[in-house]
N, C-alpha and C positions, 0 to 999 in steps of 0.2 A: 255452835251456832244456826248448823243447816238442820241440824237435829232439832232446836226451840222454833225456829219458824216454819219447817212444817206440820209441827204440832199445831199452831195456830189455824183456828177453821173461819181464812181467810180464803175472798175470790183469786186466787194467784192466777198470772197468766198460761198457757199454754206451754209454756218453753219451762219455767220453773216447775209447775206440775210435774213435766216428764224430770225434771233435775231431785227434785223432792222424790217421787216415785223410784228413780235410779240408785237414791241411798239409803232408800227402806230398804229395798230387797238389800243391800248391803248386811243392812244393820239387822234383819231379819232373822239372820241366824246366828248374830249375840242373844235375841231374844230367846231365841229356842235353847242356845246351848245354858241360858242362865231360868229356866225355867223351872219352878217351885211346885206345880200345880199337883206334881205326882204325888210330893211329900208329907203336903197340905192339904189335908181332908176337913171337910164343912163340918163343924160341931157347934151344935148349939150354945158350950159354955163357953167359946170364943169365940173372939170379935170375927167381923166378915172378914173370908180368906184374904180380899183386897189389902186391907189394912197389916196383917199380916207380912205381905208379901213388900207390900212399901214397906216396911223395918228391917226385912231381912234385904233388898236390893240399897236402902242407905245404908246398911252396914257392911255393905261388901268393901268398900275403903278398908276400913279399919280391921275388919278380919284379912285383909289381902296384908296390909301392911305386917301385921303381926305374925302371920305366917312365913312371909318373905323376912323377917328379922333374925324368927326364930332358923329355917331353914338358910340362910347364910351365917348365921350366927353358927351352928352345927358344922357347918363349911371351914368357918372360921378353926372353928376349935380344933377338927383334925386336919386343917394345914399347918395350926400353929405347933402342934407337936414334933411336926418336923424340922420345921423350921421358922423360928419367931422372927421375926424378918419385917418391916417397914414393907416392903415390897407386896409381902403374905395381908398384910392390913391394906393396903391399896387397893389391891386386888379386890378383896371380900368389898369393901366399901364402892370398887366401881360397879359392881356385880349387885347391890343391893339398891342403889339408884338407877342403873336401867333395869334392872326388876320391877322397879317401882313404877316409873314411866313407862313402861311398857302394859303395867299390867290396870295402872291408871287411864292409859292411852283408850285401851279395850272396853273400858268398864263406864267410862265417861258419857258415853252418848246412849248405852242404853238405861241407866239411870239417871238421866236428862229425860228420856225421852217417856220413863214410866209413870216419873213423880208430876210432868206436864199431863198427862195424860187421866191422873185427879182431876184436875179441872174442865177435861173435856164432860160437856152435858149433854143430854138431849131431851128435848120436848117429847113427851111420849102422847100427851092429852091430858087434859084434865087440869091444868095449869102447873103442874109439878116437873121440874128439870129432875133428869135422872142419870146418874152418873155412867158414862159408855162402857165403861171396861167391868159395872157390876150394875147390870137396873133393876137391883132389887137396893139399891143408896139410894136416896132421895138428895140432890146437891144440897151443899151448906147445910149439911145436918150429920151428926154426928151416930 
């Protein structure tokens, strides 16, 4: 919620601006950890890099879900060879849920901030607004 509120370009009081700035510093680490800029090259045949990053960022929860299920599935297979008890199944289920909650909790603010930044436009003159994240993209166009 804080990420959503801070992404809106409104005139906030100084207290709120300080609070948002502190939250932004905490979230900046996550933004840097999930930066794909080094891997995505600007290519004339591909759409803008911003759109590719948007697709990747919004795919992270699904990719994380599949990865966590695979890892915990392998752990369960290794454990079930030793003892096929209900407790091993319960431990695996708890591990899956715990991992999902932690990963989704970490990704959520980053994904929300990135998605809302796609609506942040600046008027650079000439009557056209441009995307703040990539000024080569005219707002409200593809």
